[in-house]
N, C-alpha and C positions, 0 to 999 in steps of 0.2 A: 142219600140219593142225589145225584147230580141234577142241578137245576138247568132248565132249558130256557133261553131268552130269544125271543123273536126280534130281529133287527129289521126295521122298515125305513128305507131311504125314500122320502117323499117325492112324488112326481117322477118324470123320466126324461131321457135325453133323445130318444128316437121313437116317434117325433117329439120335439120339445113341447111340453104342456103349455098351451097359450097363456101368456101373462106371467109365467113363473120364471122370471129372470130379472136382473137388475136393469135400471136405465143404462144407457150407453155411458161407459166410464172413460173419460178422456185420458186419464193417467195410464191406462193399459191398452187403449184403443179398441175396446170390445165390450160386449155384454158378458155377464156371468150367469149361466143358467142355474136355477136354484139347486137342481140335482147334482151339479158339479161339486157343490159343497156337501150336500146330504150324503151322497154316495161315498165320498172320501171319509167323512166322519164315521159312517157305518162300517167301513173297512177297518179303520183304526179301532173302533169299538169292538169288532170281532177279535182282533189281535189281543186287546186288553182282557176281554172276558175269557177267552180260551186260556190265556196264561194264568188266570185266577181260578181255573177249574170249572168254568161253566161250559155247557153245550150251547150252540146258537143255531138259528135257522134264519135264512134270508126270506123275507116275504115278497120281495120284488127283484129276483135275480136278473142280471143283464141290464141293458139300457132302456128296455121297453117301459112305457108308462102303464103299469099294471092297474087294473081297476081296484077300487076300494074293497069290493066284495071278494076278489081273489086274494088280496092281502090278508084279510081277516080269516078267510077259509084256510089258507095255508098255515096261519098261526094256530087256529083252533084244531085243525086236523093233526098237527104235530104235538098237540097237548102242551104247548109252551106254558111256562110258569109266569112269564112276564113279557109284556109287549112294549117295545121302545121305538117310537117313530121320530125321525130326525127331519126338521124343517127349518126354513128361514123365512121370516115374516115380511110383510109389506103393507102399506096403508094406501098411498095414492099413486105409486109407480113413478115418482119423480123426485129428484134431489131439490129440496127447497133451500138448503144452506145450513151451516153450522148453527145449532141451537133451535132450528125449526123442524128438523126431521125427527121422527120417532126413533127410539133406541132401546136396546136391552133385550134380555132373554126372559122366557116365561115357560111354564109347564101347564099343559092343557089336559084336563081330565073330565070324565063323565060327572055330571052333577051329583051322582050317588056317592062320590067320595070313596070312603073305605080304604082298602089297601093301596089303591091307585094314588090317593091323596097322600098317604104315608110315604110312599116311594118318591112322589113328586117333591115333597118338602125336603127330604134328604138330599135329592139331586140338586135342588136350588141352593141348598146350603153349600154344597161342594162347588157348584158353578160360581157362586158369589165369592168364594175364596180365591178362585183362579183367574177369572176373566175380568178385565177392567171395563165392566159394562153395568148398566142399570138392571137391578133385579125387579122384574115386573110381577113376580109372584105366581101363585097358582090361579089358573083361570078355569072355572067350571062352565062348560058349554057342551051342547049336544053335537058331537062329532061322530061320524060313522065308525071309524076305526076304534075309538075308545068306548063306544056304546055297544058294539057287537062282538067284541072279543070276550072270551070266556075266562080271562085272566086279568090281573091288574094291568092297566094300560095307561101310558103317558105319552103325549105328543109334545115334543120340545120345539119351541121356536127360539133359535139360538142367536138371533140378531135380526136386523132389518135390511132388506135389499135396497130400499129407497133411502138409506142413510149412507152417504158416500164413504165415511170412515168405516162403518161396519160392513159395507159391501166389499171393500178391499180385503177385509179379514177373511172373506169366503175362500180366497185362493192362497191364504197364508197357511202353509202346512203345519207350522207350529201351533196355530190357533185351532186348526182342525183336530190335531192330535190332543190338544189340551181339553177340548170339549169332550172327546171320547174318554180320556183318562178320568175326568171328573164324574162322568155318568157311570163309568165302570166302578169307581170308588163308591158311588151311591148304591150300586147293585150289591157290592160286597157288604156294605154296612147293612143294607136291607135284609140280606140273608145270613148275616153274622159270620162271614168268612173273611180271612185276611186278604188285603189287597197286595198283589205282587207286582211291583213296578219293574220297568225295563231298565237294565243297566247300560244299554247301548245309547249313547248320546245321539240326538237328532240334529242333523245339519240341514238347514233349509236355505234356498236361494230365492231372491225376489223373482216374481214372474216377469218375463220379458214381453213387451208388446208384440202382437202378431205381425209378421212381415208379409207383405203382399208381393209375391214374385211373379213377373210376367210369364206367359207361356213359353216353355222351352222351344216348342215347335212354332213355325210360322205358317203352318198349313191349316186351313179351316177344315175341320172334319165333319161339321154339321151345323145345324141351326135349331133353335128352340123358340117356341111361342108360349109365354106364360099363361096359365089358366087361372092364376090368382096372384096376389102380391107375394113375392118371394124375397127373402132376406139374403144378402150376399155374405160370404164368409171369406176370411183371409186365407184359410187353409181348408183342405177337404176333411174337416172334423168339426164336431159340434162344440159350441162354446167359443168360436173365433169370429163372431159376427163383426162386420166392419161398420155397420150403421147404414150402409147403402141398401136400397131396395130396387127391385125391378117390378114395375106396375103390371097389373093384369092386361093381357093382350099385346104386350111388347115382344119384339123379336130380338134375339141376341145370337151372335155367331159363337160357335164352340171350337176351341183349339186343343182341348185335352179332356180325357175322361179318366175317372179313378173311383172304383167302388161305388158307382151310383152318384158321383159328383161330376159336374161339368164346369170346365174352366173357360172363362170369357177372355176377350182380348185384353181387358184391363188387368188381368191376372187374378181376379176374384173368382170364387167358386159358388155354384148354386147346387143345392141338394135336390135330387129327383124325387125322393120319398115315394118310391113305388109308382112313379108316373103321375102322382096326384098334382104336382106343381106345374108341369108343363108338358107340351107335346114336343118330342125330339125327332128331328129329321136328319139322318146322316146324308152326307153328299156321296154321290155314286163314285166319283173319282176325286180324290183330294186335290184342292186347287193350290198350286205352288204360288209363291209370291213372285212379283215381277223383278225382284232383284234391287228395287229401289229401297233406300233406307226407310225403315219403319218410322212413321210420324210420331213425334213425341206426344204422349197423352198427358193431359192435365185434368185433375179432378176438382170439382167445386164442393167445398165443405161448408155447410150452413149450420151455425150453432152446434158444431160438433158432429153433424150427420152428413155423410156424403150423399149428394143428390144426383151426381152424374160424373162420367169421365169422357172427355172429348179430345179429339185431335184437331178440330177446327175451332177458330175463335168464335164463330157464330153460336155454337152450342154453349160456350162459356158465357157469352154476353146475354143470351136468353135466360140461362139459369140464374145469373147474378141479378138480372132485371126482375125476375119472378121473386127472388128472395127479398129484394128491396121493397117490392109491393107488399110483401107479407111482414114488413117491419122486422126483418132479421137483425139480431144483435151483433153477430159476428160472421163475416164471409171470408173464406180463404180459398185461393186458387193455388194448387200445388202440383208440381210435376210428379208423375208416377215413374 
């Protein structure tokens, strides 16, 4: 009888689960949401398991952050034989430096052990052979998804988001696929079926930093007032945060709209998230520009985080002054 495996990609992208992302990574100019990695590994894991003869079910389809209860119910209702949840760990949410940050992978199971512990140990053996990481072993703890599923269940933490080296692995497709392959190998060994590898070589390219393009139009189409702190994005898509934020109660002019995203004069985008982030007010008649050349914008970046974009020197001076008062380590003023 064909075994059915539940694939669970932890957390969601829309909206992003609070706190489930890396610190700002200077090398790529953005944060990495945890689910960006989790979802990719679950996708590759599905390919691997199907090729080896397993049936699978997704417990959290799409980008939504499904509740723990709904994930467990979906697996239980499908009568899955094994539950695999993919995650990426974190301790304090900041990069402390080489040798100071936590590292490695681990397998988390219910304290009752049993078949869950058996599968976890097999998976750790395969992960240890393939990934150049510390093996943190089996962790027994009370987690909702491992305690309430009616089948062996293991939650994998495949690295640390607050370790700079391991954080960058999250967007490495070769690493994503490698994790999936090793967990699939473990499932094959657990059920006594041969693992069938892919004959097609995988070619990966390094991720490029997100570019921030100014609005194509020079006509203001509306304004918005933020109802809470809103993070800015380089492109109208999740996972491209720039590090800049718009504080609650601030007003920003809008020059383009796309699928619920609003582009500012600086070229950055803000997500509406069903109107929860801000109040948007369209202009009745678009306001054309005067024909004068657009003033050059300069942004102030303090310790790797953009604090503002200005066309006038007064704003730059105030931002730099504030940063100096807060003992900032590095201040950059860059043209956009």
